[in-house]
ZASENU-733083 format. One record per residue (C-alpha): residue number from 0; chain; x, y, z. Coordinates in steps of 0.001 Angstrom, whole numbers. Example, Ala and Ser with C-alpha at 12.3 -4.5 7.8 and 13.67 -1.06 7.14 Angstrom:
2
SITE  0  A  12300  -4500  7800
SITE  1  A  13670  -1060  7140
END
This chain:
263
SITE  0  A  9497  -44817  -5599
SITE  1  A  9085  -41308  -7009
SITE  2  A  9402  -40683  -10740
SITE  3  A  11779  -37833  -11635
SITE  4  A  9853  -34808  -12910
SITE  5  A  12006  -34437  -16042
SITE  6  A  14273  -37486  -16299
SITE  7  A  17426  -36997  -18328
SITE  8  A  18415  -40650  -18805
SITE  9  A  15606  -43073  -19671
SITE  10  A  15664  -46773  -20516
SITE  11  A  12532  -47938  -22334
SITE  12  A  11507  -51587  -22119
SITE  13  A  8410  -51027  -24273
SITE  14  A  8696  -50649  -28077
SITE  15  A  5610  -48434  -28410
SITE  16  A  6808  -46195  -25589
SITE  17  A  10199  -45840  -27279
SITE  18  A  8526  -44633  -30461
SITE  19  A  6242  -42307  -28516
SITE  20  A  9175  -40654  -26747
SITE  21  A  10879  -39949  -30062
SITE  22  A  7683  -38502  -31515
SITE  23  A  7358  -36274  -28446
SITE  24  A  10842  -34907  -29011
SITE  25  A  12250  -36816  -26045
SITE  26  A  14401  -39276  -27953
SITE  27  A  17553  -37589  -26734
SITE  28  A  16628  -38638  -23177
SITE  29  A  16837  -42344  -24079
SITE  30  A  20033  -44154  -23089
SITE  31  A  18880  -47731  -23710
SITE  32  A  16133  -49731  -25420
SITE  33  A  15171  -53362  -26014
SITE  34  A  15961  -55485  -29053
SITE  35  A  12286  -55136  -30033
SITE  36  A  12386  -51339  -30105
SITE  37  A  12647  -50839  -33868
SITE  38  A  10841  -47531  -34465
SITE  39  A  11990  -45002  -35432
SITE  40  A  14772  -46957  -37091
SITE  41  A  17184  -44034  -37414
SITE  42  A  16620  -42995  -33820
SITE  43  A  17035  -46360  -32112
SITE  44  A  20030  -47327  -34258
SITE  45  A  22366  -45288  -32062
SITE  46  A  21099  -46617  -28732
SITE  47  A  22504  -49434  -26569
SITE  48  A  20373  -52574  -26494
SITE  49  A  19448  -54240  -23208
SITE  50  A  18089  -57520  -24679
SITE  51  A  14383  -58338  -24967
SITE  52  A  11253  -57239  -23185
SITE  53  A  11001  -60568  -21323
SITE  54  A  14711  -61011  -20557
SITE  55  A  16269  -57569  -20081
SITE  56  A  19866  -57413  -18928
SITE  57  A  19387  -55808  -15522
SITE  58  A  23105  -55274  -14972
SITE  59  A  23473  -53600  -18363
SITE  60  A  20520  -51336  -17597
SITE  61  A  21990  -50343  -14240
SITE  62  A  25353  -49609  -15903
SITE  63  A  23630  -47076  -18190
SITE  64  A  22785  -44988  -15120
SITE  65  A  19122  -44295  -15881
SITE  66  A  17093  -42072  -13626
SITE  67  A  13931  -43723  -14999
SITE  68  A  13023  -47065  -16592
SITE  69  A  9700  -47331  -18412
SITE  70  A  7958  -50725  -18360
SITE  71  A  4596  -52308  -19120
SITE  72  A  2751  -54814  -16948
SITE  73  A  2012  -57105  -19888
SITE  74  A  5250  -56865  -21843
SITE  75  A  7702  -56938  -18937
SITE  76  A  8122  -59341  -16038
SITE  77  A  7472  -58309  -12447
SITE  78  A  10682  -60055  -11366
SITE  79  A  12794  -57852  -13644
SITE  80  A  11037  -54708  -12409
SITE  81  A  11709  -55778  -8828
SITE  82  A  15396  -56411  -9540
SITE  83  A  15754  -52928  -11004
SITE  84  A  13998  -51316  -8069
SITE  85  A  16249  -53228  -5658
SITE  86  A  19136  -51341  -7268
SITE  87  A  17462  -48057  -6448
SITE  88  A  16317  -47382  -10009
SITE  89  A  12959  -45679  -10493
SITE  90  A  10695  -47864  -12650
SITE  91  A  7327  -46689  -13953
SITE  92  A  5013  -49567  -14928
SITE  93  A  2041  -48703  -17126
SITE  94  A  -806  -50891  -18380
SITE  95  A  -3278  -49143  -20705
SITE  96  A  -6111  -51484  -21648
SITE  97  A  -8455  -49014  -23305
SITE  98  A  -8139  -46272  -25892
SITE  99  A  -8773  -43625  -23256
SITE  100  A  -6083  -45075  -20997
SITE  101  A  -3671  -45172  -23930
SITE  102  A  -4335  -41490  -24671
SITE  103  A  -3707  -40746  -20997
SITE  104  A  -421  -42642  -21249
SITE  105  A  743  -40436  -24120
SITE  106  A  -173  -37352  -22108
SITE  107  A  1785  -38703  -19137
SITE  108  A  4840  -39375  -21299
SITE  109  A  4566  -35863  -22719
SITE  110  A  4713  -34618  -19144
SITE  111  A  8251  -35964  -18828
SITE  112  A  9497  -32870  -20632
SITE  113  A  7928  -32556  -24085
SITE  114  A  7267  -29068  -25385
SITE  115  A  3672  -27965  -25752
SITE  116  A  4154  -27929  -29529
SITE  117  A  5473  -31493  -29687
SITE  118  A  2812  -32751  -27301
SITE  119  A  26  -31208  -29387
SITE  120  A  1536  -32543  -32622
SITE  121  A  1305  -36103  -31264
SITE  122  A  -1827  -35954  -29137
SITE  123  A  -4174  -33811  -31230
SITE  124  A  -4381  -36231  -34204
SITE  125  A  -5165  -39085  -31806
SITE  126  A  -7931  -37100  -30125
SITE  127  A  -9389  -36169  -33527
SITE  128  A  -9277  -39800  -34673
SITE  129  A  -11058  -40944  -31508
SITE  130  A  -13783  -38357  -32040
SITE  131  A  -14177  -39334  -35703
SITE  132  A  -14414  -43020  -34802
SITE  133  A  -17029  -42302  -32137
SITE  134  A  -19054  -40240  -34615
SITE  135  A  -18845  -42922  -37294
SITE  136  A  -19961  -45585  -34839
SITE  137  A  -22882  -43614  -33407
SITE  138  A  -26191  -45180  -34405
SITE  139  A  -24525  -47850  -36554
SITE  140  A  -24678  -51567  -35906
SITE  141  A  -21312  -53028  -34914
SITE  142  A  -19485  -55245  -37367
SITE  143  A  -18680  -58719  -36066
SITE  144  A  -14955  -59355  -36271
SITE  145  A  -12265  -61909  -35520
SITE  146  A  -8648  -60937  -34865
SITE  147  A  -5997  -63640  -34990
SITE  148  A  -3060  -63239  -32630
SITE  149  A  -1335  -66540  -33413
SITE  150  A  -1571  -69579  -35671
SITE  151  A  -946  -73243  -34764
SITE  152  A  -2550  -72985  -32309
SITE  153  A  -4986  -70279  -33312
SITE  154  A  -5241  -67564  -30678
SITE  155  A  -7352  -64435  -30446
SITE  156  A  -8049  -61740  -27860
SITE  157  A  -10693  -61227  -25198
SITE  158  A  -12343  -58097  -23847
SITE  159  A  -9510  -57606  -21335
SITE  160  A  -7133  -56096  -23910
SITE  161  A  -6321  -52741  -25446
SITE  162  A  -6855  -54180  -28937
SITE  163  A  -10413  -55192  -28037
SITE  164  A  -11287  -51657  -26970
SITE  165  A  -9598  -50211  -30046
SITE  166  A  -11752  -52441  -32256
SITE  167  A  -14886  -51511  -30319
SITE  168  A  -14190  -47791  -30686
SITE  169  A  -13885  -48321  -34436
SITE  170  A  -17194  -50212  -34589
SITE  171  A  -15890  -53786  -34740
SITE  172  A  -17428  -56223  -32260
SITE  173  A  -14920  -58807  -31030
SITE  174  A  -16466  -62229  -31674
SITE  175  A  -14561  -63744  -28755
SITE  176  A  -14843  -60892  -26261
SITE  177  A  -16204  -63219  -23593
SITE  178  A  -13535  -65892  -23904
SITE  179  A  -11521  -66815  -20822
SITE  180  A  -8027  -65356  -20606
SITE  181  A  -6600  -62336  -22357
SITE  182  A  -5343  -64225  -25430
SITE  183  A  -7385  -67424  -25573
SITE  184  A  -6844  -70331  -27906
SITE  185  A  -9685  -70881  -30322
SITE  186  A  -10508  -73621  -32802
SITE  187  A  -10753  -72377  -36372
SITE  188  A  -14072  -74240  -36562
SITE  189  A  -15364  -72003  -33772
SITE  190  A  -14328  -68961  -35800
SITE  191  A  -16277  -70281  -38777
SITE  192  A  -19300  -70866  -36545
SITE  193  A  -19078  -67285  -35224
SITE  194  A  -19440  -66151  -38869
SITE  195  A  -17448  -62898  -38641
SITE  196  A  -17993  -60131  -41155
SITE  197  A  -14344  -59108  -40885
SITE  198  A  -11237  -61205  -40198
SITE  199  A  -8021  -59372  -39380
SITE  200  A  -4614  -61042  -39529
SITE  201  A  -2007  -58726  -37941
SITE  202  A  1559  -59223  -39134
SITE  203  A  2807  -59293  -35540
SITE  204  A  3351  -60996  -33127
SITE  205  A  2702  -63845  -35604
SITE  206  A  3800  -62844  -39076
SITE  207  A  613  -63400  -41050
SITE  208  A  1024  -62920  -44799
SITE  209  A  -1490  -62609  -47686
SITE  210  A  -1266  -66358  -48330
SITE  211  A  -2773  -66970  -44887
SITE  212  A  -5763  -64817  -45823
SITE  213  A  -6162  -66675  -49095
SITE  214  A  -5973  -70075  -47382
SITE  215  A  -8629  -69114  -44833
SITE  216  A  -10928  -67628  -47478
SITE  217  A  -10769  -70750  -49630
SITE  218  A  -10600  -73189  -46721
SITE  219  A  -12021  -73274  -43191
SITE  220  A  -13614  -69809  -43318
SITE  221  A  -14930  -70024  -46875
SITE  222  A  -18541  -70013  -45691
SITE  223  A  -18264  -66897  -43547
SITE  224  A  -19558  -63461  -44396
SITE  225  A  -15964  -62191  -44259
SITE  226  A  -14840  -64596  -46970
SITE  227  A  -17820  -63857  -49190
SITE  228  A  -17163  -60116  -48905
SITE  229  A  -13408  -60395  -49427
SITE  230  A  -12921  -59067  -45895
SITE  231  A  -10210  -61442  -44671
SITE  232  A  -7099  -59304  -44699
SITE  233  A  -3600  -58895  -43328
SITE  234  A  -3048  -55657  -41407
SITE  235  A  -124  -53880  -39792
SITE  236  A  151  -55437  -36339
SITE  237  A  1607  -52306  -34788
SITE  238  A  -1649  -50508  -35572
SITE  239  A  -3660  -53134  -33710
SITE  240  A  -1449  -53618  -30662
SITE  241  A  771  -50548  -30153
SITE  242  A  -251  -47524  -28132
SITE  243  A  1095  -44085  -28938
SITE  244  A  1247  -42047  -32146
SITE  245  A  34  -44980  -34273
SITE  246  A  -3381  -44809  -32622
SITE  247  A  -4660  -42184  -35049
SITE  248  A  -3813  -44288  -38103
SITE  249  A  -5149  -47390  -36341
SITE  250  A  -8538  -45848  -35676
SITE  251  A  -8733  -44448  -39205
SITE  252  A  -7964  -47881  -40691
SITE  253  A  -10273  -49901  -38449
SITE  254  A  -13121  -47416  -38811
SITE  255  A  -12815  -47572  -42600
SITE  256  A  -12893  -51385  -42419
SITE  257  A  -16040  -51269  -40282
SITE  258  A  -17739  -48772  -42592
SITE  259  A  -16819  -50868  -45628
SITE  260  A  -18264  -54005  -44045
SITE  261  A  -21612  -52289  -43426
SITE  262  A  -22080  -51444  -47098
END
């Protein structure tokens, strides 16, 4: 199904895409978003909600009359995409798994009708941050890191994820890159054995808080290089997992963490 060149009525089923559209000056094209689309708060407050990313209300979406629905292969279910397409609705499904693919996604979204000025305002800082991260990483040894995705059970991420590539571009080597599955379970004892230099606890999807960092540093990970260096920390989960305009800040943060761990 063809995607309209400049759609006028868009439903976004991806929180990061919703934010990107607003940043590109295309927020006025949105006619519906999910319950998880929370940024920008003032922009999404006026928009109809179509339930969650995993259980969108297909009938409600159809009633909004969109000429384009934006979805993501990981966040949205194939069955829901199929049901929308059966109603004759154009659905674009994206799946960026690397930094370069995520930059390409922003460029594609800009092509839906963003002005050259708005596109440059969003894309240029990301491109500069990627270049700075690459320069910082050049010739430097990677920093071994562990990123928690969930607790009880502990889960992390493998090489088949956007977050893994983001970390790698910043100079952080994913300790469980070779694990089976995209978000494998991992025993906390295995994390201790991997002896990471950096441990990152994103505050989403699991809401890690500073107490979690303190408990790990004084408990099961107390013998790791990360604990000894005070490098077990809670970070903004949207910087680790969201594509779009947050990529520049994400690379700046993760690169600074990597540089700090090398000192």
